[in-house]
C-alpha positions as CSV (number, residue, x, y, z in Angstrom):
1,M,97.5,65.5,85.0
2,K,99.1,68.3,87.0
3,V,97.3,71.7,86.8
4,V,99.6,74.6,86.3
5,P,98.3,77.8,87.9
6,M,97.8,80.7,85.5
7,Y,99.7,83.0,87.9
8,P,102.8,81.8,89.8
9,N,102.3,81.7,93.5
10,P,102.9,85.2,94.9
11,Y,104.7,86.4,98.0
12,K,102.3,87.5,100.8
13,L,103.9,90.2,103.0
14,K,102.9,92.4,105.9
15,I,104.4,95.9,105.9
16,H,104.4,97.3,109.4
17,L,105.6,100.9,110.1
18,E,107.7,100.5,113.2
19,H,106.5,102.2,116.4
20,T,103.0,102.7,115.0
21,D,99.9,100.6,114.4
22,I,100.0,101.4,110.7
23,Y,100.3,98.3,108.4
24,R,99.5,96.8,105.0
25,V,99.2,93.2,103.9
26,I,99.9,92.7,100.2
27,M,100.6,90.1,97.6
28,V,103.1,90.6,94.9
29,P,104.7,88.7,92.0
30,R,107.6,86.6,93.1
31,D,109.9,87.7,90.2
32,I,110.0,91.5,91.0
33,N,113.2,93.3,91.9
34,M,113.6,95.6,94.9
35,L,113.2,98.8,93.0
36,Q,109.8,97.6,91.8
37,F,109.0,96.5,95.3
38,H,109.9,100.0,96.5
39,L,107.3,101.4,94.2
40,I,104.7,98.9,95.5
41,C,105.5,99.8,99.1
42,Q,105.2,103.5,98.4
43,E,101.7,103.1,96.8
44,A,100.5,100.6,99.4
45,M,101.6,102.7,102.4
46,G,100.7,106.1,100.8
47,W,104.2,107.7,100.7
48,M,105.1,110.1,97.9
49,M,108.5,108.7,96.6
50,A,110.2,111.9,97.9
51,H,113.2,110.4,99.6
52,L,116.0,107.8,99.5
53,F,115.5,104.3,100.7
54,T,117.3,101.1,101.4
55,F,116.2,97.5,102.0
56,T,118.3,95.4,104.4
57,D,117.9,91.9,105.9
58,K,118.9,93.2,109.3
59,K,119.5,96.6,110.9
60,G,123.1,97.8,111.4
61,S,126.4,96.1,110.7
62,S,125.1,92.6,111.0
63,A,123.2,92.9,107.7
64,K,124.2,90.6,104.8
65,L,122.2,92.1,102.0
66,K,121.4,95.8,101.3
67,A,119.7,97.2,98.2
68,G,118.7,100.8,97.3
69,L,119.9,103.8,95.3
70,P,123.7,103.8,96.1
71,M,124.9,107.4,96.6
72,G,128.5,106.7,97.6
73,D,129.8,106.3,101.1
74,L,127.2,107.5,103.6
75,P,128.4,107.3,107.2
76,F,125.0,106.3,108.6
77,L,124.7,103.3,106.2
78,S,126.6,100.6,108.1
79,G,127.0,97.0,107.0
80,P,127.6,95.6,103.5
81,E,128.0,97.6,100.3
82,E,124.6,98.7,99.0
83,I,123.6,97.1,95.7
84,K,121.4,98.8,93.1
85,A,117.8,97.9,93.9
86,N,117.0,96.8,90.4
87,E,119.8,94.2,90.6
88,V,118.4,92.4,93.6
89,K,115.3,90.3,93.6
90,L,112.6,90.1,96.3
91,S,113.4,86.3,96.3
92,D,116.9,87.2,97.4
93,F,115.6,88.7,100.5
94,H,113.3,85.8,101.1
95,E,116.3,83.5,100.9
96,V,118.7,85.5,103.1
97,S,115.9,86.1,105.7
98,N,115.0,82.4,105.7
99,G,111.5,83.4,104.8
100,K,111.0,85.5,107.9
101,Y,111.3,89.2,107.6
102,F,113.5,92.1,106.4
103,W,113.6,95.9,106.7
104,Y,112.6,98.8,104.5
105,W,114.1,102.1,105.6
106,Y,112.5,105.2,103.9
107,D,113.7,108.8,104.4
108,F,117.0,108.8,106.2
109,G,116.0,112.0,108.0
110,D,112.6,111.0,109.4
111,D,113.8,107.4,109.7
112,W,110.7,105.5,108.8
113,W,111.5,101.8,109.4
114,H,109.1,99.2,108.0
115,K,109.3,95.6,109.1
116,I,108.3,93.4,106.2
117,S,107.3,89.9,107.2
118,F,106.7,87.0,104.8
119,Q,103.3,85.2,105.4
120,K,101.7,82.1,104.0
121,P,98.9,83.0,101.5
122,S,95.6,81.2,102.1
123,K,93.7,79.5,99.3
124,N,91.4,82.5,99.2
125,D,94.4,84.8,98.9
126,L,95.7,82.9,95.9
127,E,92.3,83.0,94.2
128,L,92.4,86.8,94.6
129,F,95.8,87.1,92.9
130,K,95.6,87.9,89.2
131,G,99.2,88.8,88.5
132,D,99.2,92.4,89.7
133,P,100.2,93.5,93.2
134,V,97.2,93.6,95.5
135,C,96.5,94.9,99.0
136,L,94.5,92.5,101.2
137,Q,94.3,94.4,104.4
138,G,95.6,97.4,106.3
139,E,95.0,99.9,109.1
140,K,95.5,103.7,109.5
141,A,96.6,106.5,107.2
142,C,100.2,107.0,106.2
143,P,101.9,109.9,108.0
144,P,102.5,113.1,106.0
145,E,106.0,113.4,104.4
146,D,108.7,115.3,106.3
147,I,106.6,115.3,109.5
148,G,109.6,114.6,111.7
149,G,109.5,110.9,112.1
150,V,107.6,109.0,114.7
151,G,108.0,111.7,117.3
152,G,107.0,114.5,115.0
153,Y,104.0,112.5,113.8
154,Q,102.8,112.0,117.4
155,H,103.1,115.7,118.1
156,F,101.2,116.4,114.9
157,L,98.4,114.1,115.9
158,K,98.2,115.6,119.3
159,I,97.8,119.1,117.9
160,I,95.1,118.2,115.4
161,D,93.3,116.0,118.0
162,E,93.1,118.8,120.6
163,D,92.2,121.3,117.9
164,I,94.6,123.9,119.4
165,Q,94.3,127.2,117.5
166,P,96.3,128.8,116.1
167,D,98.8,125.9,116.4
168,K,96.7,123.6,114.3
169,D,96.3,126.1,111.4
170,E,100.0,126.9,111.5
171,L,101.0,123.3,111.5
172,M,98.6,122.3,108.7
173,D,99.9,125.2,106.6
174,F,103.5,124.2,107.3
175,Y,102.9,120.7,106.0
176,G,101.2,121.8,102.9
177,F,97.5,121.2,103.7
178,M,95.1,123.6,102.0
179,D,92.5,125.6,103.9
180,G,89.7,123.3,104.8
181,D,91.8,120.1,104.5
182,V,91.6,117.6,107.2
183,F,93.8,114.7,108.1
184,D,92.2,111.6,109.4
185,P,94.8,109.2,110.9
186,D,92.3,106.4,110.8
187,F,91.6,106.7,107.1
188,F,92.4,103.7,105.0
189,E,90.9,103.2,101.5
190,I,91.8,99.8,100.2
191,D,89.9,100.2,96.9
192,F,91.9,103.3,96.0
193,I,95.2,101.5,96.8
194,N,94.3,98.5,94.7
195,E,93.3,100.7,91.8
196,E,96.8,102.2,91.8
197,L,98.5,98.9,92.3
198,S,96.6,97.4,89.4
199,Q,98.3,99.9,87.1
200,I,101.7,100.0,88.6
201,M,103.3,97.4,86.3
202,E,102.4,99.7,83.4
203,W,104.2,102.7,84.8
204,D,107.4,103.9,83.0
205,D,109.1,103.8,86.4
206,W,108.4,100.0,86.6
207,H,111.1,99.4,84.1
208,K,113.7,101.9,85.3
209,T,117.0,101.2,87.0
210,A,118.5,102.7,90.1
211,D,120.7,104.9,87.8
212,D,117.6,106.3,86.2
213,F,116.3,107.3,89.6
214,T,119.5,108.9,90.8
């Protein structure tokens, strides 16, 4: 007799923030849409859902599939017409990418590009999956929002590493850190991430549409 698993096989993906060594490895349900996947990416990485985003199978005009929060004709969004993220499935990106990788572009000003690669889950991975998104592995803290992209983040890290006063105090204040706050670029707390991910499918936002967000 064939044994049917309690939970359908998930997708295992690596989210790598381009031009950094920051990454997360996650497993997610196969039937989610791209708006739901956006929420998962935000929580797994540590972003604050403060900016627009788009998913695309390739960068530039060679892309075949694009999903996000359509805001009309934006000159810097080349390629095919953007589809509402809740109307596109993660499985669609698996198909169009031939199971390899696609891109998640967050914050069109700071230009955070994430390369998202499909990976094969191990037997141990599948035993860990209980239906909710789960983070398996990762490295480094997420950059602060509105830091100025990769270049701005590198400058920020240099200032806080060299402990240059008053530059450090001024910079920390500018980016909203309170007196006494520290930023540890090596900090990664997988238990906290998984606590948030275990509840994400119960959020009101989980059932919203792109129109709700815009």
